Structures are given as C-alpha cells and as structure tokens.
C-alpha positions in Angstrom: 45.4 14.5 11.4 42.9 17.3 12.2 40.9 16.3 15.2 38.8 19.4 15.5 36.2 17.9 13.1 35.2 14.9 15.1 31.9 13.4 14.2 32.0 14.3 10.5 33.7 11.7 8.3 33.9 14.2 5.3 34.8 17.8 5.8 35.1 20.4 3.1 37.5 23.3 3.8 36.5 26.4 2.0 36.5 30.2 2.1 34.4 33.0 0.7 34.8 33.8 -3.0 36.1 30.4 -3.9 34.6 29.3 -7.2 36.0 25.8 -7.0 34.3 25.4 -3.6 30.9 25.6 -5.3 31.9 22.7 -7.6 33.2 20.8 -4.6 29.9 21.3 -2.7 27.9 19.9 -5.6 30.3 16.9 -5.9 30.0 16.2 -2.2 26.2 16.3 -2.5 26.4 13.7 -5.2 28.7 11.5 -3.1 26.3 11.9 -0.1 23.4 10.8 -2.3 25.4 7.7 -3.4 26.8 6.7 0.0 24.4 8.2 2.6 27.4 9.8 4.3 26.8 13.4 5.2 29.5 16.1 5.0 30.2 19.3 6.8 31.9 22.5 5.8 34.5 24.7 7.5 35.6 28.2 6.4 39.4 28.3 6.9 39.1 32.1 7.5 37.7 31.3 10.9 41.0 29.6 12.0 44.4 31.1 11.4 46.1 27.6 11.6 43.8 26.2 8.9 44.2 29.4 6.8 48.0 29.0 6.9 47.9 25.3 6.2 45.2 25.2 3.4 44.5 28.7 2.3 46.4 28.5 -1.0 44.8 25.2 -2.2 41.1 25.4 -1.5 38.8 23.6 -1.5 40.3 20.7 0.5 38.4 17.5 1.3 39.2 15.8 4.6 38.2 12.2 5.1 38.3 11.0 8.7 40.4 14.0 9.6 43.0 13.4 6.9 43.5 15.2 3.6 41.8 13.3 0.8 42.3 15.8 -1.9 42.2 19.4 -3.0 41.0 21.7 -5.8 38.7 19.0 -7.2 36.7 16.2 -5.6 37.6 12.8 -6.9 34.1 11.4 -6.5 34.6 7.7 -7.4 37.8 7.6 -5.2 36.0 9.2 -2.3 33.0 6.8 -2.6 35.4 3.8 -2.7 37.4 5.1 0.3 34.2 5.7 2.3 33.3 2.1 1.8 36.5 0.9 3.5 
C-alpha cells in the first residue's frame, strides 16, 4: 500500500508526455462528477521509488492507496468500488 497519499481516496500517477494520462484525467473527472469523490495527481518523476515501480505502465489509478488499474480507467468498476 502507498501511504504517502493519505487524504485522497483516488490518486492518478502520471508523468509528462503521457498521452494516456490525458484520457485518464478526463475519465476521473467523469467519475468525480458521478460520485462526488475528488481525485489528486502525482507525477512519478518527482519520486524515484514511484518511477521505478510504475514508470513503465502509466497512468496508474490508486484507490485508497492500492493499485486499482493502469493504462485505462475502468470507470464503472471504479464507481462501484468507491461505493463500497
């Protein structure tokens, strides 16, 4: 579990130049509209540990500090899991 992101239930791990990250931001905005749950974003380039762990499969969505998915946001699944 990644504890450095306390306070945010949904965290998007990204980096500069990531075209899938743009799609993920848009998907998370839609999820936030549906659920009222805000999300935050962290650039893995700011942390060598995150870069080593996630750098080859960005974007990554974390839910409550645990990996929920990568490359694409599964919106319906995320909405359902946020309701639990």
